[in-house]
C-alpha positions as CSV (number, residue, x, y, z in Angstrom):
1,M,14.2,23.6,15.5
2,K,13.3,22.7,12.3
3,K,15.6,24.9,10.8
4,A,17.1,25.5,7.7
5,L,20.7,25.6,8.9
6,V,20.4,22.6,10.7
7,L,19.0,20.8,7.9
8,T,22.0,22.2,5.6
9,T,24.3,20.8,8.3
10,I,22.8,17.4,8.3
11,M,23.3,17.3,4.7
12,L,26.6,18.4,4.7
13,S,27.3,16.2,7.3
14,A,26.1,13.3,6.5
15,L,28.3,13.7,3.0
16,I,31.5,13.5,4.7
17,T,30.9,10.9,7.6
18,R,32.5,7.6,6.8
19,S,30.3,6.0,8.9
20,Q,27.0,6.7,7.5
21,S,24.4,4.3,6.1
22,V,21.9,5.7,3.2
23,W,18.3,5.4,3.6
24,T,16.0,5.9,0.6
25,V,12.3,7.7,0.0
26,C,10.1,4.0,-0.2
27,N,6.4,5.3,-2.9
28,S,4.5,5.6,0.4
29,P,0.6,5.6,-0.3
30,V,-0.3,8.4,1.9
31,T,0.4,11.5,3.5
32,E,-0.7,11.1,6.8
33,K,1.6,10.9,10.1
34,L,3.4,8.0,10.5
35,Q,4.6,6.8,13.9
36,S,5.1,3.2,14.2
37,V,6.8,0.5,12.3
38,S,7.3,-3.1,13.3
39,M,9.5,-5.7,10.7
40,P,8.0,-9.6,11.1
41,D,10.8,-10.7,8.8
42,M,13.5,-9.2,6.2
43,N,11.1,-8.5,3.5
44,K,7.8,-7.5,5.1
45,V,7.1,-4.4,7.2
46,L,4.0,-3.0,9.0
47,V,3.5,0.7,9.1
48,G,0.8,2.8,11.6
49,G,-0.3,6.4,11.5
50,K,-2.7,8.8,12.3
51,S,-6.3,7.7,12.1
52,G,-6.4,4.0,12.2
53,L,-3.9,4.0,9.0
54,L,-2.1,0.6,8.9
55,L,0.4,-0.3,5.7
56,M,2.1,-3.1,5.2
57,S,5.2,-4.4,2.3
58,T,5.9,-7.4,2.0
59,D,8.8,-6.7,-1.0
60,Y,11.3,-5.0,1.4
61,G,8.9,-1.7,1.0
62,N,8.3,-1.8,-2.9
63,T,4.9,-1.5,-2.7
64,F,2.4,-0.9,0.0
65,T,-1.8,-2.0,0.6
66,S,-3.4,-1.1,3.7
67,I,-5.0,-2.9,5.6
68,N,-8.8,-1.8,7.3
69,L,-8.7,-1.9,10.9
70,G,-12.3,-0.4,11.5
71,I,-11.3,1.8,14.4
72,S,-10.0,5.3,13.5
73,D,-7.4,6.2,16.7
74,D,-4.1,6.5,16.7
75,V,-1.6,3.3,15.4
76,N,0.8,4.3,18.8
77,A,3.0,1.3,19.1
78,L,3.2,-1.5,16.8
79,Y,5.4,-5.1,17.5
80,F,5.8,-8.7,16.3
81,F,7.1,-11.1,18.7
82,N,7.9,-14.0,15.4
83,T,6.8,-13.7,11.7
84,Q,2.8,-14.4,12.6
85,N,2.4,-13.3,16.0
86,G,2.0,-9.3,16.7
87,I,0.5,-6.4,18.8
88,M,-0.9,-3.1,18.7
89,L,-1.9,-0.2,20.2
90,L,-4.9,1.2,18.2
91,G,-5.9,4.5,20.5
92,D,-6.5,2.3,24.0
93,H,-7.3,-0.6,22.0
94,F,-5.0,-3.6,22.6
95,M,-5.2,-5.6,19.7
96,R,-3.2,-9.0,18.3
97,T,-2.7,-10.6,14.8
98,S,-2.1,-14.3,14.9
99,D,-1.3,-14.1,10.7
100,G,1.3,-11.8,10.2
101,G,-1.0,-8.9,10.3
102,N,-3.5,-9.4,8.0
103,N,-6.1,-9.6,10.2
104,W,-6.3,-8.0,13.8
105,T,-8.5,-8.7,16.7
106,L,-9.8,-6.4,19.2
107,I,-8.3,-7.8,22.7
108,S,-9.4,-5.5,25.3
109,D,-9.4,-1.4,26.1
110,V,-6.4,-0.2,28.1
111,P,-7.1,2.3,30.8
112,G,-5.2,6.1,30.7
113,K,-4.8,7.0,27.0
114,P,-1.8,4.4,26.6
115,K,1.1,5.7,24.5
116,G,3.8,2.9,24.3
117,F,4.1,-0.6,25.1
118,F,6.6,-3.2,26.2
119,F,6.1,-7.3,26.5
120,T,8.7,-9.3,28.1
121,S,6.5,-12.8,26.7
122,Q,3.1,-12.7,24.6
123,D,1.4,-12.8,28.3
124,T,3.3,-10.0,30.6
125,G,3.7,-6.5,29.4
126,Y,3.3,-2.7,30.3
127,V,2.0,0.0,28.9
128,A,3.6,3.9,29.2
129,C,0.3,7.0,29.8
130,D,-1.0,9.9,30.0
131,F,-0.9,11.6,33.3
132,G,2.1,9.1,35.0
133,L,-0.5,6.2,34.5
134,T,1.1,2.8,34.0
135,F,-0.8,-0.6,33.2
136,S,0.4,-4.4,33.8
137,T,-1.3,-7.4,31.9
138,T,0.0,-11.4,32.7
139,N,-2.2,-12.5,31.0
140,G,-1.4,-11.4,26.9
141,G,-3.6,-8.3,27.2
142,N,-7.2,-10.0,28.4
143,S,-6.9,-7.4,31.3
144,W,-4.8,-4.8,32.9
145,N,-3.8,-4.0,36.4
146,A,-3.1,-0.2,37.5
147,L,0.5,1.0,38.8
148,T,1.1,3.4,41.5
149,T,3.9,5.7,40.2
150,G,4.2,8.4,42.0
151,V,4.5,11.0,38.8
152,T,1.8,13.0,37.0
153,E,4.1,13.5,33.7
154,R,2.8,11.8,30.3
155,L,4.7,8.9,30.0
156,E,5.7,7.4,26.5
157,A,9.1,5.2,26.7
158,V,9.0,1.8,28.6
159,Y,11.3,-1.0,28.9
160,F,11.9,-4.1,30.7
161,K,15.1,-5.8,30.8
162,N,13.4,-9.3,32.2
163,Y,10.2,-10.1,34.0
164,S,10.3,-7.8,36.9
165,E,13.1,-4.6,36.4
166,G,12.2,-2.0,34.1
167,F,12.5,1.8,33.1
168,L,10.0,4.0,32.5
169,G,10.7,7.8,30.8
170,G,8.2,10.9,29.8
171,R,8.0,14.1,29.9
172,N,9.9,16.5,31.8
173,Q,12.8,14.6,32.8
174,A,10.1,12.1,34.0
175,S,11.9,8.9,34.6
176,L,11.2,5.8,36.6
177,Q,12.7,2.0,37.7
178,T,11.1,-0.9,39.1
179,S,12.6,-4.0,40.2
180,N,9.6,-5.9,41.6
181,N,6.9,-5.9,37.9
182,G,5.5,-2.3,39.3
183,N,4.8,-3.3,42.5
184,S,7.1,0.2,43.2
185,F,8.5,2.8,42.0
186,T,11.7,4.5,42.1
187,S,11.6,8.4,40.1
188,N,14.2,10.5,38.9
189,V,16.6,7.7,38.1
190,I,17.3,8.9,34.3
191,P,19.5,12.1,34.5
192,A,17.8,13.6,31.3
193,N,17.7,17.2,30.2
194,G,14.1,17.3,28.8
195,D,11.9,14.8,27.8
196,I,12.8,11.1,27.3
197,K,11.3,9.8,24.1
198,D,12.8,5.7,23.8
199,I,14.7,3.2,26.3
200,Q,16.2,0.2,25.0
201,F,19.3,-2.1,26.9
202,V,21.0,-4.4,24.7
203,S,21.9,-6.8,27.9
204,N,21.4,-6.7,31.1
205,T,24.0,-4.0,32.1
206,N,24.0,-1.9,28.8
207,G,21.3,1.0,28.0
208,Y,20.4,3.7,26.2
209,T,17.7,6.9,26.1
210,C,17.5,9.4,24.0
211,G,15.4,13.0,23.7
212,D,15.5,16.4,23.7
213,N,17.9,18.5,22.1
214,S,20.0,15.3,20.9
215,E,20.8,14.0,24.6
216,I,21.8,10.3,24.5
217,L,22.3,8.8,27.8
218,F,24.3,5.2,28.4
219,T,24.5,3.0,31.4
220,S,26.7,0.6,31.7
221,N,26.0,-0.6,34.9
222,G,22.1,-1.5,34.9
223,G,20.7,1.9,35.0
224,L,22.7,2.7,38.5
225,S,24.3,5.6,36.6
226,W,24.1,7.4,33.3
227,S,25.9,9.2,31.1
228,P,25.9,11.4,28.3
229,Q,27.3,10.0,24.7
230,S,28.4,13.0,21.8
231,A,25.8,13.8,19.4
232,P,26.8,14.7,15.7
233,L,24.2,17.5,16.2
234,N,22.8,20.0,18.7
235,N,19.4,21.0,19.5
236,V,17.5,18.2,17.4
237,D,14.8,16.4,19.1
238,M,15.0,12.7,19.0
239,D,12.3,10.6,19.3
240,A,13.5,6.9,19.0
241,L,16.0,4.3,19.3
242,H,16.7,1.1,18.1
243,F,19.7,-1.5,18.1
244,V,20.2,-5.0,17.0
245,D,22.8,-5.6,18.5
246,A,25.9,-4.4,21.2
247,N,26.8,-2.5,18.7
248,N,24.8,-1.6,15.7
249,G,22.3,1.0,16.7
250,W,20.0,4.2,15.5
251,S,18.1,7.4,16.5
252,S,16.5,9.3,14.3
253,G,14.2,12.7,15.1
254,E,13.9,16.2,13.6
255,V,14.6,17.5,10.4
256,G,15.3,13.7,9.3
257,A,17.9,13.5,11.6
258,M,19.3,9.9,12.0
259,F,22.2,8.8,14.2
260,H,24.1,5.8,13.4
261,T,26.7,4.4,16.1
262,T,28.5,1.0,15.1
263,D,30.7,0.5,18.7
264,G,28.0,0.7,21.0
265,G,27.6,4.7,21.4
266,N,31.4,5.5,21.5
267,N,30.6,7.7,18.1
268,W,27.5,8.1,16.6
269,F,27.5,10.0,12.6
270,L,24.7,10.8,10.5
271,D,23.2,8.6,8.1
272,V,22.1,10.0,5.0
273,T,18.2,9.9,4.8
274,N,16.9,12.0,1.4
275,T,13.9,13.6,4.1
276,S,14.1,16.6,6.1
277,R,10.7,15.2,7.6
278,E,10.8,14.3,10.8
279,I,11.9,10.8,11.5
280,N,9.5,9.5,14.3
281,N,10.1,5.7,14.4
282,V,12.6,3.2,13.2
283,H,12.9,-0.8,13.2
284,L,15.8,-2.6,12.3
285,F,15.7,-6.5,11.2
286,D,20.1,-6.6,11.3
287,N,22.3,-3.8,10.5
288,L,21.4,-4.0,6.7
289,H,17.8,-3.7,7.0
290,G,15.2,-1.4,8.3
291,F,12.1,1.4,7.7
292,A,11.8,4.9,9.6
293,V,8.4,6.6,9.5
294,C,8.0,10.1,9.4
295,D,5.2,13.0,9.4
296,S,3.6,13.3,5.9
297,G,3.2,9.9,5.0
298,T,7.1,9.6,4.6
299,I,8.8,6.1,4.2
300,I,12.3,5.2,4.3
301,R,14.2,1.9,4.1
302,L,17.7,1.4,4.6
303,G,19.8,0.6,1.7
304,N,18.7,0.6,-1.8
305,G,16.2,-1.9,-1.8
306,S,18.5,-5.3,-1.0
307,V,16.1,-8.0,-1.0
308,S,16.0,-9.5,-4.7
309,I,12.9,-11.6,-5.9
310,D,15.1,-14.2,-6.0
311,D,16.3,-13.9,-2.5
312,Q,12.4,-13.4,-1.3
313,S,11.5,-16.4,-3.0
314,L,14.5,-18.1,-1.1
315,N,13.1,-16.9,2.2
316,N,9.5,-17.9,1.7
317,T,10.4,-21.0,1.2
318,S,12.5,-21.3,4.5
319,Q,9.8,-19.4,6.7
320,L,11.4,-19.5,9.8
321,S,10.1,-18.4,13.0
322,V,11.4,-18.7,16.8
323,Y,8.9,-18.5,19.2
324,P,8.7,-17.2,22.2
325,N,10.5,-14.5,21.5
326,P,12.3,-12.6,23.3
327,A,12.9,-16.0,25.0
328,T,14.1,-17.0,29.0
329,N,14.6,-20.5,29.4
330,N,13.2,-22.8,26.2
331,F,12.3,-21.6,22.6
332,T,11.6,-23.7,19.5
333,F,12.4,-23.1,16.0
334,K,9.7,-24.1,13.2
335,S,9.8,-24.2,9.8
336,N,8.6,-26.3,6.3
337,N,11.9,-25.8,5.1
338,Y,13.4,-29.1,6.8
339,G,15.5,-32.4,6.2
340,S,18.8,-34.1,6.4
341,E,20.7,-31.4,4.9
342,S,19.4,-28.2,6.7
343,K,21.3,-26.3,9.6
344,I,20.3,-24.0,12.3
345,S,23.0,-21.8,13.5
346,I,23.2,-19.3,16.0
347,M,25.6,-16.4,16.2
348,D,26.1,-13.7,19.1
349,V,26.3,-10.3,18.4
350,T,30.2,-10.4,17.3
351,G,29.3,-12.5,14.3
352,K,30.4,-15.6,16.3
353,T,28.6,-19.0,15.6
354,V,27.9,-20.4,19.6
355,Y,25.5,-23.2,18.4
356,T,25.1,-25.3,15.4
357,C,22.7,-28.3,14.8
358,A,20.4,-30.2,11.9
359,M,16.9,-29.2,11.7
360,V,15.6,-32.9,10.5
361,N,12.0,-31.6,11.1
362,S,9.5,-28.9,11.0
363,S,10.2,-28.2,14.9
364,L,13.5,-27.9,16.8
365,A,13.1,-26.8,20.7
366,I,16.0,-26.0,22.4
367,N,17.0,-24.7,26.0
368,T,19.5,-21.9,26.8
369,E,21.0,-24.0,29.3
370,S,21.7,-27.2,27.8
371,I,23.7,-24.6,25.1
372,Q,24.9,-22.4,27.7
373,L,23.0,-19.8,25.7
374,S,23.3,-16.3,27.9
375,P,20.9,-13.6,27.7
376,G,21.6,-10.9,24.7
377,I,20.6,-10.8,20.9
378,Y,21.7,-13.4,18.3
379,M,20.9,-14.0,14.5
380,C,19.6,-17.5,13.7
381,K,20.0,-19.0,10.5
382,L,18.5,-21.8,8.6
383,E,20.2,-23.3,6.0
384,S,19.4,-25.9,3.5
385,K,20.5,-26.9,0.1
386,N,18.9,-24.1,-2.1
387,S,17.5,-21.4,0.9
388,S,18.6,-19.8,3.7
389,N,16.7,-17.6,6.3
390,T,17.9,-15.8,9.7
391,V,15.6,-14.4,12.5
392,R,16.9,-12.4,15.1
393,L,16.1,-13.9,18.9
394,I,16.1,-12.5,22.6
395,V,17.1,-14.8,25.2
396,K,16.1,-12.7,28.9
């Protein structure tokens, strides 16, 4: 499907699209295929690829350094719970970091050739594997429990809305749903026309999938039914999804295609990506900052590198983090920049401030019920006299 005609259509269509975003190509030091990406904070990005390749940038993609993992398997998945604590699938090895990605520790080996994971907390997670295999953990990946799916197709996509209810998708229309922590599954729950490459929910009711032939499916009733959304291109396989809130989302795929919505998928537009490489994965910190990774070592970032040296010094001064993230009943803000003039603000997906208070100590514990914080995605901002820092919080 990677035809010159499709690429030409992408370029011409993107140039006239009013709601497009512009991505720029970073100076990547590698040429190997890249397939995983995660942003612990607005300035830092980690990129994983073939044969144990792991890169880190702390200056918004201006420079990258290589991290030696000591294992030559592919980095299939990366995720950070907060600025310091992250997890990785390195082949069938489950790894953890507690220092922002500089050092990684082997926790366990995952059976079944895992392709992707989703964790509802730092303890509880699920992996999607070859041959319809799925495993769960309740102890942070120290051990894994085999789940019976009833399918034999490769599973690649997994997303859990909460501790017990989740979806999996994979090759040849394979799809599964569980409402009891994976003790049982219902199959054929997503009416895809081909492979299901990624699944994401932005609330308990609204969710999306992407896959073959530009297919993006949407549910507004928690997955009971799914309907196709209109894509700006046909016959382009899409590989990944990432929504930063209920309205703003991206889907990436073949020939440098990047679909972008600002209204929850009612309309999708083409971004200008400045690459024709297949975009294997995309991760956004917010609707202005993000990275995507491609074949042949290509890395692209949203915008022209809007984080200046001054911005970096301000953000590094604040060092705001929140954990656990995702959170259920309680979460804690932590920062080394606090005082009588420091203020925490929590904003919902519309930008409305739903809670604010002073941060007079290095940590601030909050109960979601006490401040009436319903499940969803929030931006949390710490402001002090000379600096500010923002982190994203997911409440389950």
